[in-house]
Residue frames relative to the residue before (quaternion, step in Angstrom):
aa qw qx qy qz dx dy dz
M 1.0000 0.0000 0.0000 0.0000 0.00 0.00 0.00
A 0.5919 -0.5914 0.4256 0.3446 3.54 -1.16 0.66
N 0.5201 -0.6152 0.4921 0.3300 3.53 -1.27 0.46
L 0.0565 -0.8112 0.5817 -0.0211 3.57 -0.24 1.30
Q 0.1362 -0.7914 0.5931 0.0576 3.55 -1.04 0.82
K 0.4576 -0.6918 0.4987 0.2514 3.53 -1.10 0.77
P 0.5985 -0.5346 0.4373 0.4060 3.59 -1.20 0.47
G 0.7575 0.3578 -0.2739 0.4724 3.58 -1.04 0.78
E 0.5908 0.5480 -0.3789 0.4550 3.60 1.24 -0.19
Q 0.4998 -0.6004 0.5211 0.3439 3.55 -1.24 0.49
P 0.4663 -0.6918 0.4597 0.3042 3.66 -0.75 0.93
N 0.5414 -0.6317 0.4506 0.3237 3.58 -1.06 0.79
K 0.7919 0.0125 0.0409 0.6091 3.57 1.01 -0.91
P 0.5476 -0.5686 0.4709 0.3939 3.59 -1.17 0.42
G 0.3828 0.7344 -0.5130 0.2256 3.58 -1.13 0.52
E 0.6275 -0.4822 0.4420 0.4223 3.51 -1.41 -0.28
Y 0.0846 -0.7931 0.6029 0.0182 3.57 -0.91 0.98
K 0.1605 -0.7849 0.5962 0.0521 3.55 -1.05 0.88
E 0.5043 -0.6573 0.4786 0.2908 3.56 -1.04 0.85
Q 0.1075 -0.7942 0.5977 0.0185 3.57 -0.97 0.96
G 0.5913 -0.5777 0.4328 0.3597 3.58 -1.24 0.46
P 0.7490 -0.4299 0.2682 0.4270 3.61 -1.29 0.23
R 0.7703 0.2903 -0.1724 0.5409 3.60 1.09 -0.65
G 0.6853 -0.5115 0.2755 0.4391 3.57 1.20 0.49
G 0.5111 0.6643 -0.4111 0.3584 3.60 1.26 0.09
E 0.6508 -0.5074 0.3997 0.3991 3.53 -1.36 0.17
V 0.1870 -0.7594 0.6133 0.1106 3.56 -1.23 0.60
H 0.5572 -0.5962 0.4642 0.3443 3.57 -1.23 0.51
K 0.8454 -0.0288 -0.0408 0.5317 3.59 -0.79 1.08
P 0.0460 0.8321 -0.5505 0.0501 3.63 0.59 1.09
R 0.4547 -0.6335 0.5450 0.3082 3.54 -1.21 0.56
K 0.1216 -0.7546 0.6389 0.0869 3.56 -1.21 0.61
V 0.0459 -0.7986 0.6001 -0.0025 3.56 -0.97 0.88
T 0.2946 -0.7142 0.6033 0.1977 3.56 -1.25 0.51
M 0.1097 -0.7895 0.6033 0.0259 3.54 -0.75 1.10
E 0.1854 -0.7789 0.5949 0.0708 3.56 -0.80 1.11
E 0.6748 -0.4563 0.3830 0.4356 3.55 -1.32 0.27
G 0.8172 0.2341 -0.1891 0.4915 3.60 -0.84 0.96
D 0.4514 0.6831 -0.4636 0.3388 3.62 1.24 0.05
K 0.6125 -0.5422 0.4359 0.3753 3.51 -1.32 0.37
P 0.7197 -0.4330 0.2960 0.4548 3.63 -1.22 0.06
L 0.6786 -0.4803 0.3702 0.4144 3.55 -1.32 0.33
P 0.4846 -0.6967 0.4480 0.2813 3.60 -0.94 0.86
P 0.6526 -0.4877 0.3799 0.4381 3.60 -1.25 0.13
T 0.4086 -0.6675 0.5593 0.2733 3.56 -1.26 0.47
Q 0.6792 -0.5113 0.3434 0.3992 3.58 -1.28 0.23
E 0.7862 0.1023 -0.0506 0.6073 3.59 1.18 -0.60
G 0.6033 -0.5751 0.4192 0.3599 3.54 -1.20 0.58
G 0.7627 0.3819 -0.2803 0.4402 3.55 -1.17 0.60
R 0.5922 0.5661 -0.3767 0.4323 3.60 1.23 -0.20
T 0.2571 -0.7634 0.5796 0.1232 3.54 -1.28 0.48
W 0.4286 -0.6609 0.5483 0.2809 3.55 -1.40 0.01
K 0.1200 -0.7755 0.6176 0.0526 3.58 -1.09 0.82
R 0.3912 -0.7003 0.5406 0.2538 3.59 -0.89 0.91
I 0.1456 -0.8232 0.5471 0.0433 3.58 -0.74 1.09
G 0.8094 -0.1499 0.0803 0.5621 3.60 1.22 -0.04
P 0.6790 -0.4740 0.3550 0.4339 3.55 -1.31 0.01
P 0.6458 -0.5064 0.3757 0.4306 3.61 -1.21 0.29
K 0.4232 -0.6811 0.5319 0.2722 3.56 -1.07 0.73
P 0.5131 -0.6692 0.4387 0.3107 3.60 -0.95 0.81
């Protein structure tokens, strides 16, 4: 299973993160965020129980 992280956690690696459902599934209109080295913790998701999944490196 993918490495899913909860809102408020410090990201394991910098990169692009996409909102995932409670069990790692796709969600309708997911939020996407870019986390850089030294950024604050992952932001809240649109609904409780959702997580963040790293989908790639940060975009330039």
